[in-house]
N, C-alpha and C positions, 0 to 999 in steps of 0.2 A: 667828927664833931658836927652836929646839926645845928643850924641857926634858922629859927622859924621852921616853916613847913617846906621851904623850897630850896634851901642852901645846905650843901654837904661839903664840909672841908676835911680833907685827910692829909695832914702833913706827915712826913717820915724822914728818916735818916738811916743810911746804912753804912756799916763799918766793913770795909774789905781789907784784908791783909794779903799782899801779893809778893810772891817770891818765885823767881824763874832762874834756874840753873842750866847752863848747857856746857858740854865738854866735847871737843872734836879733835880729830887728827886727820888731816888732808894734806896731800903733797903739792897742791897748786897754789899755796900761799907762802912757801918758803919757811923762814924762821917763825913766822906767824901761824903756821899750819896746825900747831898742837897748842891748845889753850883751853882754859876753863873760865866761864864768865858768869857772873851772878848779878840779879837785879832785885831789890827789895824796896817795897813802898806800902805805907798805910793810907787807905783812902777813907774820908768821910763824905758820903754821897747823900745830899739832901734831895727831897722830892716833894711836890705839893700837887694834890688832885682835888679839883673843885667841881661839884656838879650843881647846876641850877635846874630845877624841875619845872618845866613849862606847864604840863598837865601829866595825866596818868600815862600817857603814851609817848611823851616828847621830852627830851633832855638837852641841855647844853653842857659840854664838859670841857674843862680846861686842865691840862697837866703840864708840869715843868719838872724836869729832873736832871741831875748831873750824874753821868755814867762814865766809865773807862773802857777802853779797848786795849787789850793786851795782845802782842804780837804771838802768832802760833809758832810751834817749833820749826815747821818748814820755812818760816819767814826769817828766822835768826840763825838757823844752822847753815854753815857754808857748803852744804851739799847740793849737787845739781840733779834735778829730776827731769827726764826726757819724756815729753808727751809726743803725740803724733807729729805735732808741727812746731813745738816750742821746747826750749831749754830754760828751766827756771831754778834759780838757786836763792838760798838765804843769805842774809847779811847781819853778822854779829854786831855791827855798829848800831842796830836798833836798840840794843839793851842799854846804850848809854843814857837814853831817856826812859826806856821801859815801858812807857804807856802813852796812850792819847786820851786826853780828857775831852768829853763830849756833853755839850749842853743841848737838851731836847725840850722843845716848846710845841704844844699841839692844842688846837682849839677845834672842837667837834660837835656837830649837831646830829641827833639821832632820833628817828621816828619809828617805834615799834607799832606798826599799824595792824598787827595780829600777833599771837604768841610765837609765831615762827617766821615772821616776815619783818624786814627792816629796810629803811632807806637812811643812809647816813652820809654826811659830807664833812671833810675836815681840811684844815690848812694846818702845815707843820713846818718847822724850821730846825735845823741843827747847825751847830758851830763845833767844828772838830779842831782841836789844838794839836799841832805836830802830826798831821795826817801821814799815814804810810801808803805808798803808791808803788806799783810794779813798774820798773823802768828797764828799757832796753839799753843795754851797755854798748857803747861805741867801740866794740872790739869785733875780731873776725868771727868769734863763735856765735854772736847774736844772743848770748845768755841774758835773760831777764833776771833782775835781782830787785829786792825790796829796799826802799829808802824812805826816810822822813824827808819829804821833798820841799816843805815850807812851813811858815808858822801856823797858818790855819786854813781851813776849808769851810765853806758855807753851803747849805743845802736849803732850798726853798720848794715846797711842793703842795699840790692839791690831791686829795683822795676821795673817790666816790665808790660807795658800796650799795648794792641792792640784792635783796633776796625776795623772790615772789612765788607764791603757790599758784600753780595752774589747775591742779586737781587736788581735791581733799576727800577724805572719807567721812562717815557719819559722825565721827567724834572731832571733826575738823582738823584731823592730822594729814599732813601732806602726803600725797601719793606721787604727785609730779611737780617739781619745782625748778626754778631757774636762779642761778646766782651769777653776779657779775661784780667785779672790782676793777678799778682803774686808778692808776697813779701817775700823775705828770709833775716832773720836778726839774729844776735848774740846778746846777752845781758849779761853784767857782773856788778855786784855790790859788793861792800865791805860790811862786816857785823860786827857790834860791837860784842865783846865778851859777854857784858851783858848791859842791859838797865834797869836802876833803875828809874822808873817814880814815879810820885806822886800818880798815880792811879794804874798802872799796870807794872809788871817786866817781863822780858823775858831774855833768854840768848841763845848763839849759839856757837856750837863746831866749825862749819866752819867759815873761815875768808873771804870767798866769795861765791857767787852763781849767778845763773841766775835771771832775774827780774821776780817777781811774776806776773802772768797774761799775760805774753808776749809769744806768739807762735812763734817758729823759722819759720814756714812756714804758709802763708796765701794765699788761692786761691780764686778767684772770677771769675765766667764766666756767661755769659748769651746769649741767643738767642731771638731775637726780630723780630716779623713778623707783618707787618703794611700794608696790602693791601687796596685798595679802590674799592667798588663795588657800584657805583652810590652814594646814600646817606649813605651807609653802610660803616663804617670805623672802622673795629676791629683792636685792638692792642693786640697781644699775646706775653707774656714774659715768658720764662723759666729760672730761676735764680738759679745757684748753687754757693754754698760757702762751704769753708773747712778750718778749723784750726788744726794744728798738736797738739800733746800732749804739754800741758803747765802746770807750776806750779800754783795750785789753792791756796795753802796756804804753806808758809815756815814752816818747822818743828823746833821747838825750843828745846834746850837742846839735848837730845839724839834722839829725835823723828826725823823721816825722813820727807821729803817733801810730801805734798799730791798732786798728780798729776791728772789733768783732762784729760781724754782720748780725742784724736782728734774726732771731730764731723763733718759730712757732712750734709748739708742742701739744700733741693731741694724745690722751690716754683713755682707755676704756677699761673699767673695772666692774666686774659681775660678781657679787656675792650671793650665794643661795643657801638659805637654811631650810632644812627639812626637820621639823620638830625641834627639840632642844639639844639633840646629840650630833646630828650630821650636818656638815657644811662643805659645800663644794664651790670653789672660787675660780674664776677665770679673769686673767688681766691681759691686755694688749697695750703695751706702752710704745710711744713714739710712733703712732700710726702714720703721720705725715712724713716721717723719715726726711727732715730738710737737710740741705747741704750746709755743712759748717765751713765758714769761710772767714778769712782775715785779709786785711788789705792795709797798706801803709800809705799815709798821706804824704805827698810830696809836692814840690813847687810845680812839677809837670803833670800832676794829676794822681789819682789813686792807682796803686799797683798791688796785685796779688802778692801775698807773703809766702815765700818758699820755706819749707821746714829747715830748722838749723842743722839736721842730720845730712844734709846734702842729697836727699833722695828725691827732691823735687815736688814734694807734696804741698799742693796749694789749697785743696779742700777735700772734704771726705764727709761720709755719712756714718752715723753711729748704728743704724739699723734698728729694726723693731725688736721688742722684747716680749716674747709670748710665755705666759705663766699659767699653770694649772695646779691647784692646790686642794687636797682632800683632808678634812679634819673630822675627827669623831671624838666626842667626850664621853668617857666611861663613867 
């Protein structure tokens, strides 16, 4: 709905019907090891988007919406998955509530200073009711499980995006461009002193903490080169990403949080089109091959986390991924 020449209002509402059913049979839960659980809910989710046009190239946007987050199968089924250094299991108690309601608010300024270039800045906030976190259980196995750890969590952040052309052709189309995106955010959630579930129990000595899985700083950057040499049209991308240290799992009882160290990632992707039929693509992913490392916060300082399988793994590398693809269209 337009109001005058500068305002655009787009209200909306979405109806979602959610039903989740799980059935399991495991030996480590005794009489509760065989069960079937269902969760059902209808959601009415409103939204509002407002755009104010400053001029032909610049806008201010405001958006607000209500959304829901539904737990995944691995989060609710009481099966344990073993990774290189972790044991992670689901928790059927999550289905007692079944969902987390999320309020999203965003205010954004954007400037399109050419048809393929942009500068934008935004501030955002989220309120998450009944948030789900991965928690390290205070038992001998060190198994991590998912719990609804408090009444709500809050997220506040700032995001900046830039896309700039370095070289263009005669049609003002980009041949060499740079892209950059940075997000900085703070998170806070309250924690229950104890959770007495039907299947699993846990307690916390802290009354609040940061949100599990959320990095305070996220960076993304890319360089795109796409020249044209007759019928040969290569596209080369160098893509960099980084997330800062984040909570991998909340520590229960007197245990400290498990922290995942920040990881930089660098990928190279080269697509080559020869005419309309032939395409040869090359990709080299994880060029930096950084060390993946976790540590636990303790009163005596940070200590490296050994894997739960007892093999003493404290860190590892994922290795590089090299791919070559040949495509021909008939």
